[in-house]
ROMAR-603147 format. One line per field, with one value per atom (N, C-alpha, C): residue in three letters; atom name; x, y negated, z negated. Coordinates in Angstrom, 3 decimals. Atoms other than C-alpha are relative to their C-alpha. Layout:
type: [ala	...]
atom: [CA	...]
east: [X	...]
north: [Y	...]
up: [Z	...]
This chain:
type: [unk	unk	unk	unk	unk	unk	unk	unk	unk	unk	unk	unk	unk	unk	unk	unk	unk	unk	unk	unk	unk	unk	unk	unk	unk	unk	unk	unk	unk	unk	unk	unk	unk	unk	unk	unk	unk	unk	unk	unk	unk	unk	unk	unk	unk	unk	unk	unk	unk	unk	unk	unk	unk	unk	unk	unk	unk	unk	unk	unk	unk	unk	unk	unk	unk	unk	unk	unk	unk	unk	unk	unk	unk	unk	unk	unk	unk	unk	unk	unk	unk	unk	unk	unk	unk	unk	unk	unk	unk	unk	unk	unk	unk	unk	unk	unk	unk	unk	unk	unk	unk	unk	unk	unk	unk	unk	unk	unk	unk	unk	unk	unk	unk	unk	unk	unk	unk	unk	unk	unk	unk	unk	unk	unk	unk	unk	unk	unk	unk	unk	unk	unk	unk	unk	unk	unk	unk	unk	unk	unk	unk	unk	unk	unk	unk	unk	unk	unk	unk	unk	unk	unk	unk	unk	unk	unk	unk	unk	unk	unk	unk	unk	unk	unk	unk	unk	unk	unk	unk	unk	unk	unk	unk	unk	unk	unk	unk	unk	unk	unk	unk	unk	unk	unk	unk	unk	unk	unk	unk	unk	unk	unk	unk	unk	unk	unk	unk	unk	unk	unk	unk	unk	unk	unk	unk	unk	unk	unk	unk	unk	unk	unk	unk	unk	unk	unk	unk	unk	unk	unk	unk	unk	unk	unk	unk	unk	unk	unk	unk	unk	unk	unk	unk	unk	unk	unk	unk	unk	unk	unk	unk	unk	unk	unk	unk	unk	unk	unk	unk	unk	unk	unk	unk	unk	unk	unk	unk	unk	unk	unk	unk	unk	unk	unk	unk	unk	unk	unk	unk	unk	unk	unk	unk	unk	unk	unk	unk	unk	unk	unk	unk	unk	unk	unk	unk	unk	unk	unk	unk	unk	unk]
atom: [N	CA	C	N	CA	C	N	CA	C	N	CA	C	N	CA	C	N	CA	C	N	CA	C	N	CA	C	N	CA	C	N	CA	C	N	CA	C	N	CA	C	N	CA	C	N	CA	C	N	CA	C	N	CA	C	N	CA	C	N	CA	C	N	CA	C	N	CA	C	N	CA	C	N	CA	C	N	CA	C	N	CA	C	N	CA	C	N	CA	C	N	CA	C	N	CA	C	N	CA	C	N	CA	C	N	CA	C	N	CA	C	N	CA	C	N	CA	C	N	CA	C	N	CA	C	N	CA	C	N	CA	C	N	CA	C	N	CA	C	N	CA	C	N	CA	C	N	CA	C	N	CA	C	N	CA	C	N	CA	C	N	CA	C	N	CA	C	N	CA	C	N	CA	C	N	CA	C	N	CA	C	N	CA	C	N	CA	C	N	CA	C	N	CA	C	N	CA	C	N	CA	C	N	CA	C	N	CA	C	N	CA	C	N	CA	C	N	CA	C	N	CA	C	N	CA	C	N	CA	C	N	CA	C	N	CA	C	N	CA	C	N	CA	C	N	CA	C	N	CA	C	N	CA	C	N	CA	C	N	CA	C	N	CA	C	N	CA	C	N	CA	C	N	CA	C	N	CA	C	N	CA	C	N	CA	C	N	CA	C	N	CA	C	N	CA	C	N	CA	C	N	CA	C	N	CA	C	N	CA	C	N	CA	C	N	CA	C	N	CA	C	N	CA	C	N	CA	C	N	CA	C	N	CA	C	N	CA	C]
east: [1.135	-0.277	1.558	-0.259	0.865	0.383	-0.185	2.905	-0.993	0.707	1.055	-0.888	1.580	-2.476	0.091	-0.549	-1.028	0.064	-0.184	-0.297	-1.706	1.569	-3.625	-0.777	0.793	-5.491	0.023	-0.063	-3.799	-0.346	0.556	-4.802	-1.406	0.928	-8.167	-0.968	0.494	-8.327	0.205	-0.321	-6.715	-1.375	1.394	-9.500	-1.037	1.143	-11.970	0.163	0.015	-10.864	0.206	-0.102	-10.218	-1.172	1.468	-14.012	-0.950	1.121	-15.373	0.194	-0.399	-12.876	-0.638	0.648	-13.905	-1.346	1.571	-17.635	-0.455	0.618	-19.760	-0.887	1.158	-22.343	0.605	-0.754	-20.349	0.371	-0.452	-18.972	-0.990	1.441	-21.970	-1.288	0.678	-23.879	0.519	-0.740	-21.025	0.034	0.037	-21.317	-1.570	1.262	-25.214	0.059	0.288	-24.317	0.812	-1.168	-21.370	-0.657	0.424	-23.610	-1.406	0.874	-26.182	0.014	-0.535	-24.037	0.709	-0.336	-22.472	1.210	-1.415	-18.972	-0.646	0.528	-19.260	1.636	-1.118	-16.779	-0.598	0.198	-17.165	0.571	-0.989	-15.623	-0.933	1.292	-17.105	1.278	-0.898	-15.554	-0.475	0.033	-15.152	0.531	-0.524	-14.761	-0.077	-0.097	-13.639	0.681	-0.523	-13.027	1.095	-0.866	-10.439	-0.032	-0.066	-10.632	0.946	0.010	-8.019	-0.546	0.952	-9.442	0.620	-0.648	-9.074	-0.914	-0.286	-8.942	-1.408	0.774	-12.033	-0.189	-0.059	-12.647	-0.115	-0.434	-13.128	0.447	-0.854	-10.351	0.239	0.469	-12.139	0.779	-0.557	-11.707	-1.386	1.172	-14.132	0.188	-0.238	-14.287	-0.528	1.421	-15.372	-0.426	0.487	-17.433	-0.133	0.176	-17.234	-1.127	1.072	-19.181	-0.331	-0.117	-19.222	0.446	-0.667	-18.376	-0.196	0.607	-17.061	0.620	-0.578	-17.074	1.708	-1.155	-13.555	-0.191	0.647	-15.100	-1.407	1.436	-17.687	-0.974	0.209	-20.268	-0.697	0.930	-22.775	-0.965	1.275	-26.330	-0.167	0.713	-27.950	-0.972	0.963	-31.134	-0.140	-0.123	-30.654	0.371	-0.607	-28.651	-1.118	1.249	-31.687	-0.855	0.823	-34.045	0.473	-0.614	-31.927	-0.287	-0.306	-31.371	-1.396	1.135	-34.944	-1.086	0.297	-36.029	0.587	-0.124	-34.047	-0.741	0.799	-36.033	0.997	-1.189	-32.836	-0.469	0.253	-33.545	1.448	-0.748	-31.386	-0.328	0.311	-31.568	0.642	-0.440	-29.862	0.966	-0.679	-27.042	0.059	0.047	-27.019	1.169	-1.473	-23.539	-0.274]
north: [1.162	0.030	-1.785	1.002	-3.214	-0.830	0.612	-5.315	-1.024	0.983	-8.214	0.375	-0.522	-6.630	0.661	-0.869	-4.821	-1.193	1.159	-8.034	-0.359	0.451	-9.842	1.435	-0.519	-6.647	0.075	0.242	-7.057	-0.818	1.396	-10.336	-0.100	0.453	-9.769	0.888	-0.255	-7.176	-0.991	1.092	-9.703	-0.773	0.795	-12.180	0.130	-0.522	-9.578	0.242	-0.232	-8.521	-1.379	1.720	-12.522	-0.358	0.362	-13.257	0.658	-0.423	-10.291	-0.224	0.416	-11.054	-1.345	1.514	-14.595	-0.073	0.492	-14.076	0.007	0.058	-15.534	0.918	-0.615	-13.648	1.793	-1.054	-10.309	0.446	0.169	-11.090	0.377	-0.053	-11.494	1.482	-1.012	-8.662	1.066	-1.081	-6.460	-0.364	-0.112	-8.235	0.283	-0.442	-7.617	1.441	-1.703	-3.703	-0.146	-0.407	-3.723	-0.334	0.377	-5.444	0.931	-0.854	-2.998	1.630	-0.760	-0.518	1.068	-1.234	1.285	-0.311	0.279	1.472	-0.157	0.399	-0.262	0.729	-0.498	1.623	-0.875	0.824	-0.766	0.570	-1.010	1.330	-0.492	0.696	-0.977	0.985	-0.754	0.918	-1.264	0.383	-0.927	0.479	-0.668	-0.138	-0.300	0.327	-1.774	-0.232	-0.858	-1.570	-0.848	0.868	-3.514	0.601	-0.990	-2.911	-1.409	0.558	-5.209	-0.035	0.598	-7.546	0.006	0.311	-7.646	-0.920	1.041	-10.375	0.371	-0.080	-10.557	-0.255	0.667	-11.448	-1.528	1.435	-14.873	-0.488	1.170	-15.771	0.243	0.360	-15.194	1.522	-0.743	-12.326	0.435	-1.474	-9.381	0.828	-0.937	-7.221	1.113	-1.087	-3.733	0.551	-0.390	-2.029	1.567	-1.662	1.431	0.821	-0.580	4.040	0.416	-0.575	5.904	-0.012	0.205	5.627	1.523	-1.024	8.787	-0.282	0.229	9.280	0.857	-0.943	10.077	0.630	-0.944	12.003	0.299	-0.804	13.917	-1.208	0.667	12.095	0.895	-0.536	13.182	-0.994	1.235	11.429	0.804	-0.440	11.507	-0.546	0.980	10.513	-1.273	1.848	6.903	-0.446	0.138	6.727	0.326	-0.509	8.481	-1.549	1.474	5.851	-1.339	1.300	3.001	-0.325	-0.209	3.783	-0.237	0.026	4.325	-1.210	1.189	0.996	-0.903	0.576	-0.456	0.176	-0.875	1.620	0.304	-1.010	3.566	1.461	-1.331	7.008	0.880	-0.735	9.988	1.218	-0.323	12.056	1.243	-1.077	15.504	-0.313	0.070	15.783	1.233	-1.039	17.874	0.786	-1.107	19.762	0.550]
up: [0.152	0.146	-0.426	-0.238	1.034	-1.101	1.432	-2.557	0.519	0.333	-1.911	-0.355	0.229	-1.857	-1.553	1.438	-5.124	-0.962	0.571	-6.447	-0.030	-0.364	-5.286	-1.175	1.036	-7.042	-1.612	1.355	-10.147	-0.885	0.181	-10.250	-0.024	-0.212	-9.362	-1.605	0.971	-12.669	-1.150	1.283	-14.699	-0.263	0.094	-14.007	-0.715	0.322	-14.623	-1.317	2.053	-18.214	-0.653	0.592	-19.154	-0.078	0.241	-18.070	-0.504	1.079	-20.116	-1.348	1.210	-23.049	-0.237	0.249	-22.864	-0.317	-0.434	-22.469	-1.567	1.510	-25.929	-0.271	0.306	-24.827	-0.466	0.356	-24.412	-1.824	1.261	-27.531	-1.118	0.587	-29.651	0.250	-0.553	-27.803	-0.856	0.128	-29.284	-1.586	1.378	-32.602	-1.000	0.678	-33.483	0.361	0.320	-32.535	-1.148	0.768	-34.846	-1.865	1.449	-37.969	0.263	0.444	-37.275	-0.513	0.477	-38.220	1.322	-1.027	-34.977	0.257	-0.150	-33.741	1.785	-1.427	-30.064	0.932	-0.544	-27.132	1.541	-1.628	-23.898	1.142	-1.183	-20.701	1.289	-1.525	-17.362	0.943	-1.248	-13.635	1.001	-1.164	-10.821	1.110	-1.379	-7.303	1.300	-1.066	-5.006	1.302	-1.475	-1.022	0.282	-1.099	1.176	1.555	-1.322	4.759	0.656	-1.197	7.229	0.575	-0.997	8.811	1.817	-1.686	13.020	0.997	-0.556	15.236	0.726	-0.766	17.542	1.125	-1.223	21.114	0.676	0.079	20.228	-0.956	0.579	18.080	-0.947	1.553	15.018	-0.947	0.755	12.472	-0.476	0.085	11.775	-1.458	0.973	8.844	0.384	-0.224	9.946	-1.265	1.629	7.532	0.113	-0.131	6.769	0.123	0.036	7.354	-0.618	1.197	4.543	-0.881	1.441	0.717	-0.291	0.727	-1.087	-1.192	1.150	-4.654	0.029	0.519	-6.227	-1.078	1.105	-9.003	-0.397	0.031	-10.526	-0.796	0.560	-12.261	-1.061	1.328	-15.758	-0.210	0.470	-16.212	-1.463	1.035	-19.154	-0.100	-0.481	-19.891	-0.387	-0.288	-20.831	1.339	-0.997	-17.556	1.054	-0.680	-15.823	0.163	0.260	-17.562	1.007	-1.217	-16.188	0.892	-2.054	-12.901	0.607	-0.266	-12.710	-0.191	0.659	-14.486	1.421	-1.076	-11.572	1.355	-1.627	-8.607	0.438	-0.494	-8.025	-0.308	0.202	-7.415	0.266	0.126	-7.855	0.789	-1.355	-4.597	-0.593	0.887	-5.581	1.504	-1.237	-3.003	0.702	-1.383	-0.017	-0.077	0.020	-0.188	-0.586]
Protein backbone atom coordinates (compact mmCIF):
# COMPACT_ATOMS: atom_id res chain seq x y z
CA UNK A 1 0.00 0.00 0.00
CA UNK A 2 1.18 3.52 -0.79
CA UNK A 3 2.96 5.12 2.22
CA UNK A 4 1.10 8.40 1.69
CA UNK A 5 -2.24 6.57 1.82
CA UNK A 6 -1.15 4.78 5.01
CA UNK A 7 -0.38 8.13 6.64
CA UNK A 8 -3.71 9.58 5.49
CA UNK A 9 -5.57 6.54 6.85
CA UNK A 10 -3.76 6.86 10.18
CA UNK A 11 -4.72 10.53 10.34
CA UNK A 12 -8.35 9.63 9.66
CA UNK A 13 -8.25 7.04 12.45
CA UNK A 14 -6.75 9.58 14.83
CA UNK A 15 -9.39 12.16 13.91
CA UNK A 16 -12.21 9.65 14.55
CA UNK A 17 -10.65 8.66 17.87
CA UNK A 18 -10.28 12.27 18.99
CA UNK A 19 -13.86 13.07 17.97
CA UNK A 20 -15.19 10.24 20.12
CA UNK A 21 -12.87 11.01 23.02
CA UNK A 22 -13.82 14.71 23.02
CA UNK A 23 -17.55 14.12 22.76
CA UNK A 24 -19.38 15.43 25.83
CA UNK A 25 -22.49 13.54 24.74
CA UNK A 26 -20.68 10.19 24.62
CA UNK A 27 -18.92 10.88 27.92
CA UNK A 28 -22.27 11.80 29.50
CA UNK A 29 -23.98 8.65 28.25
CA UNK A 30 -21.12 6.47 29.50
CA UNK A 31 -21.21 8.28 32.84
CA UNK A 32 -24.95 7.62 33.16
CA UNK A 33 -24.43 3.92 32.51
CA UNK A 34 -21.62 3.74 35.09
CA UNK A 35 -23.73 5.57 37.68
CA UNK A 36 -26.44 2.99 37.07
CA UNK A 37 -23.95 0.35 38.25
CA UNK A 38 -22.67 -1.05 34.97
CA UNK A 39 -19.22 -1.33 33.43
CA UNK A 40 -19.00 0.02 29.90
CA UNK A 41 -17.09 -1.53 27.02
CA UNK A 42 -17.27 0.49 23.83
CA UNK A 43 -15.95 -1.13 20.66
CA UNK A 44 -16.59 0.56 17.34
CA UNK A 45 -15.64 -0.83 13.97
CA UNK A 46 -15.45 1.20 10.81
CA UNK A 47 -15.01 -0.10 7.31
CA UNK A 48 -13.51 2.47 5.01
CA UNK A 49 -12.87 1.72 1.36
CA UNK A 50 -10.50 3.45 -0.99
CA UNK A 51 -10.42 3.40 -4.77
CA UNK A 52 -7.87 5.22 -6.88
CA UNK A 53 -9.69 7.69 -9.10
CA UNK A 54 -9.17 7.50 -12.84
CA UNK A 55 -9.29 10.36 -15.38
CA UNK A 56 -12.42 10.34 -17.53
CA UNK A 57 -12.63 11.31 -21.21
CA UNK A 58 -13.36 14.97 -20.42
CA UNK A 59 -10.22 15.39 -18.33
CA UNK A 60 -12.08 15.19 -15.02
CA UNK A 61 -11.72 12.57 -12.39
CA UNK A 62 -14.17 9.79 -11.68
CA UNK A 63 -14.14 7.24 -8.90
CA UNK A 64 -14.97 3.67 -9.95
CA UNK A 65 -17.61 2.00 -7.81
CA UNK A 66 -16.87 -1.47 -6.52
CA UNK A 67 -19.28 -4.08 -7.82
CA UNK A 68 -19.40 -6.03 -4.58
CA UNK A 69 -18.24 -5.78 -0.98
CA UNK A 70 -17.13 -8.85 0.90
CA UNK A 71 -17.05 -9.19 4.68
CA UNK A 72 -13.64 -9.77 6.21
CA UNK A 73 -14.86 -12.06 8.98
CA UNK A 74 -17.81 -13.79 10.59
CA UNK A 75 -20.46 -11.90 12.49
CA UNK A 76 -22.67 -13.18 15.25
CA UNK A 77 -26.01 -11.62 16.13
CA UNK A 78 -27.78 -11.57 19.45
CA UNK A 79 -31.41 -10.66 20.10
CA UNK A 80 -30.51 -7.03 20.84
CA UNK A 81 -28.70 -6.72 17.51
CA UNK A 82 -31.70 -8.14 15.70
CA UNK A 83 -34.12 -5.75 17.45
CA UNK A 84 -31.88 -2.79 16.66
CA UNK A 85 -31.59 -3.65 12.99
CA UNK A 86 -35.32 -4.28 12.68
CA UNK A 87 -35.96 -0.87 14.28
CA UNK A 88 -33.84 0.60 11.48
CA UNK A 89 -35.87 -1.43 8.98
CA UNK A 90 -32.84 -3.52 8.02
CA UNK A 91 -33.64 -7.12 7.21
CA UNK A 92 -31.42 -10.02 8.10
CA UNK A 93 -31.55 -12.24 5.03
CA UNK A 94 -29.66 -15.49 5.24
CA UNK A 95 -26.46 -15.69 3.20
CA UNK A 96 -27.23 -17.93 0.17
CA UNK A 97 -23.66 -19.35 0.15
